[in-house]
C-alpha positions in Angstrom: 6.3 19.9 31.6 5.9 16.8 33.8 2.1 16.2 33.8 2.8 12.5 33.1 5.3 12.1 35.9 4.9 8.8 37.7 2.7 7.3 34.9 3.6 4.3 32.7 2.4 4.1 29.1 2.5 1.4 26.4 2.2 2.4 22.8 1.7 -0.2 20.0 3.1 0.5 16.6 5.4 2.9 18.4 8.5 2.6 16.2 7.3 5.0 13.5 4.7 7.6 12.5 2.0 8.5 14.9 3.1 5.9 17.4 6.7 7.2 17.5 5.6 10.8 17.9 3.2 9.8 20.7 5.8 7.8 22.6 8.3 10.6 22.4 5.7 13.2 23.6 4.6 11.1 26.5 8.2 10.5 27.5 9.0 14.2 27.2 6.2 15.0 29.6 7.5 12.6 32.2 6.0 9.2 31.5 7.9 5.9 31.3 7.0 4.6 27.9 7.1 1.1 26.5 7.1 0.8 22.7 5.6 -2.4 21.3 6.3 -3.0 17.6 7.2 -5.8 15.2 10.6 -4.2 14.7 11.5 -1.8 17.6 15.2 -1.8 16.7 15.2 1.9 16.1 13.7 2.7 19.4 16.2 4.4 21.8 16.3 5.5 25.4 14.4 6.8 27.3 11.8 4.7 25.5 11.6 0.9 26.4 11.4 -1.3 23.3 9.5 -4.6 23.2 9.0 -6.9 20.2 5.5 -8.2 19.4 3.1 -8.7 16.5 -0.5 -7.6 17.4 -1.8 -10.5 15.3 -0.1 -13.0 17.7 -1.8 -13.2 21.0 1.1 -15.0 22.8 3.6 -12.4 21.7 1.3 -9.5 22.8 0.7 -11.1 26.2 4.4 -11.6 26.7 5.3 -8.0 25.7 2.6 -6.4 27.8 3.5 -8.5 30.8 7.2 -7.7 30.4 6.5 -4.0 30.0 4.3 -3.9 33.1 6.9 -5.8 35.1 9.8 -3.6 34.0 8.0 -0.3 34.4 6.2 -1.2 37.6 2.6 -1.3 36.2 0.6 0.3 33.4 -1.5 3.4 33.5 -2.0 4.3 29.8 -2.5 2.1 26.7 -2.3 3.6 23.3 -3.6 1.2 20.7 -1.9 2.6 17.6 -0.7 -0.3 15.6 -2.5 -0.5 12.2 -2.2 -1.1 8.5 -3.8 0.6 5.5 -5.6 -0.7 2.4 -6.8 0.9 -0.8 -9.6 0.0 -3.1 -13.4 -0.4 -3.5 -15.3 -3.3 -2.0 -14.5 -5.2 -5.1 -10.7 -4.8 -5.0 -9.5 -6.6 -1.9 -9.8 -10.3 -1.6 -10.8 -12.2 1.5 -7.3 -12.7 2.7 -6.7 -8.9 2.6 -9.9 -8.3 4.5 -8.9 -10.8 7.2 -5.3 -9.4 7.4 -6.4 -5.7 7.9 -9.2 -6.6 10.4 -6.8 -8.8 12.2 -4.4 -5.9 12.8 -6.7 -2.9 13.0 -9.5 -4.4 15.1 -8.3 -7.7 16.7 -4.9 -6.1 17.5 -6.7 -3.7 19.8 -8.7 -6.5 21.3 -5.5 -8.6 22.0 -3.5 -5.7 23.5 -6.3 -4.4 25.6 -7.2 -7.8 26.9 -3.6 -8.3 28.0 -3.3 -4.8 29.6 -6.7 -4.7 31.4 -5.5 -6.4 34.6 -2.7 -3.8 34.9 -4.9 -0.9 34.1 -7.4 -2.0 36.7 -4.7 -1.6 39.3 -4.0 2.0 38.3 -5.6 5.1 39.8 -5.1 6.8 36.4 -6.2 4.4 33.7 -6.7 5.5 30.2 -6.9 3.8 26.8 -6.6 5.7 23.5 -7.3 4.0 20.2 -6.1 5.4 16.9 -9.2 5.5 14.6 -9.6 7.6 11.5 -11.7 10.1 9.6 -12.5 7.1 7.4 -14.8 5.9 10.3 -17.1 8.9 10.0 -16.8 10.1 6.4 -17.1 8.3 3.1 -13.7 8.4 1.4 -13.1 6.9 -2.1 -10.9 3.8 -2.5 -10.9 3.0 1.2 -13.7 0.4 1.7 -11.7 -2.1 3.7 -9.8 0.5 5.7 -13.0 2.4 6.5 -14.7 -0.8 7.6 -11.8 -1.6 10.0 -11.8 1.9 11.4 -15.6 2.0 11.7 -15.2 -1.1 13.9 -12.5 0.7 16.0 -14.9 3.6 16.6 -17.7 1.2 17.7 -15.3 -0.8 19.8 -14.0 2.3 21.5 -17.6 3.2 22.6 -18.3 -0.3 23.8 -15.1 -0.5 25.8 -15.8 2.9 27.4 -19.2 1.6 28.5 -17.8 -1.7 29.8 -14.9 -0.2 31.8 -16.0 3.2 33.0 -17.1 1.9 36.4 -13.6 0.3 36.8 -12.1 3.7 36.5 -10.7 3.1 33.0 -11.4 5.8 30.4 -11.5 4.8 26.7 -11.4 7.3 23.8 -10.1 7.4 20.3 -8.6 10.0 17.9 -9.8 10.3 14.3 -6.9 11.7 12.2 -7.4 13.0 8.7 -4.6 12.2 6.2 -1.4 12.2 8.2 2.0 12.7 6.7 3.4 9.3 7.8 5.6 6.7 6.1 2.5 4.8 4.9 1.2 7.9 3.1 4.7 8.4 1.7 4.6 4.9 0.2 1.2 5.6 -1.3 2.5 8.8 -2.9 5.6 7.1 -4.2 3.4 4.5 -6.0 1.1 7.1 -7.5 1.6 8.0 -11.2 2.1 11.7 -10.2 3.2 11.9 -6.6 3.1 15.7 -6.5 -0.4 15.9 -7.8 -1.6 13.1 -5.4 -0.1 14.9 -2.5 -1.8 18.2 -3.6 -5.1 16.4 -3.9 -4.8 14.8 -0.4 -3.9 18.2 1.1 -6.7 20.0 -0.7 -9.5 17.8 0.7 -8.6 19.0 4.2 -9.9 22.6 4.9 -6.6 23.6 6.3 -5.1 22.8 2.9 -2.3 20.6 4.3 -1.7 17.1 5.6 -2.0 16.5 9.4 1.4 16.0 11.2 2.1 13.0 13.4 3.0 15.4 16.2 -0.5 17.0 16.0 -2.1 13.6 16.4 0.3 12.7 19.2 -0.8 15.9 21.0 -4.5 14.8 20.8 -3.6 11.3 22.1 -1.6 12.8 25.0 -4.6 15.0 25.9 -7.0 12.1 26.0 -4.5 10.0 28.0 -3.6 12.7 30.5 -4.9 14.0 33.8 -6.6 17.0 32.2 -9.1 14.8 30.5 -10.3 12.9 33.5 -14.0 13.5 32.7 -13.6 12.5 29.0 -14.6 8.9 28.0 -16.3 7.4 25.0 -15.2 10.3 22.8 -13.8 10.5 19.3 -11.5 13.5 18.9 -11.1 14.6 15.3 -7.6 15.7 14.2 -8.4 16.2 10.6 -7.9 19.8 9.6 -11.6 20.4 9.7 -12.4 17.6 7.2 -15.3 16.0 9.0 -17.2 19.1 10.2 -16.4 22.0 7.9 -18.1 22.7 4.5 -16.2 25.6 2.9 -17.2 27.5 -0.2 -14.8 27.1 -3.1 -11.9 29.6 -2.9 -12.4 32.7 -5.0 -10.3 32.5 -8.1 
């Protein structure tokens, strides 16, 4: 398929997990894709790697400008860079709160701010933010992470309202628990990794973790020409976790 032929995309946090899957999918569908990451050393052609830390405004502006110049403009921005956190509201100190909000919320602000002049010049301008089920459902031991993703959801709606008349669509995806390297590290640190994986899988009605490729497919839809009338929307990719209330399975 070549439905992204002629379009240029930039994906933050694109060297692993959801970002890597998204960059690969967009490229497979014909887009030129810039991957922005703190360590893009593993990014290979046809993807275009750029080094930046989304907490550093200067490096973000430099990477976005270089990508736009090299690709010949930007049409799609995927704000995917993010970090996780565990604990109740008591468990994370002020420095951890600032660090997570700096990446998960202000990272989107910095990258979008740098990309907007290029997106305004596009006849197909789309922004997709990676949010989370944690923004819409109360999950245990995720107070800081949930607060950051709740901010991403609200920011997505505000951005959609601000830029719709400029022809820029803004949406987000709300993944459930995705089988990514971050989840892998959490499982490795658990007293019983197998039991923890089973518990995470069981809380999703499908009975399994979401894959990075499934989230990438949702991002590609929101970024693509088939969703031209969709803006200000949060697309759940959570195995039914948000909306379904199943009866216990018969024993």
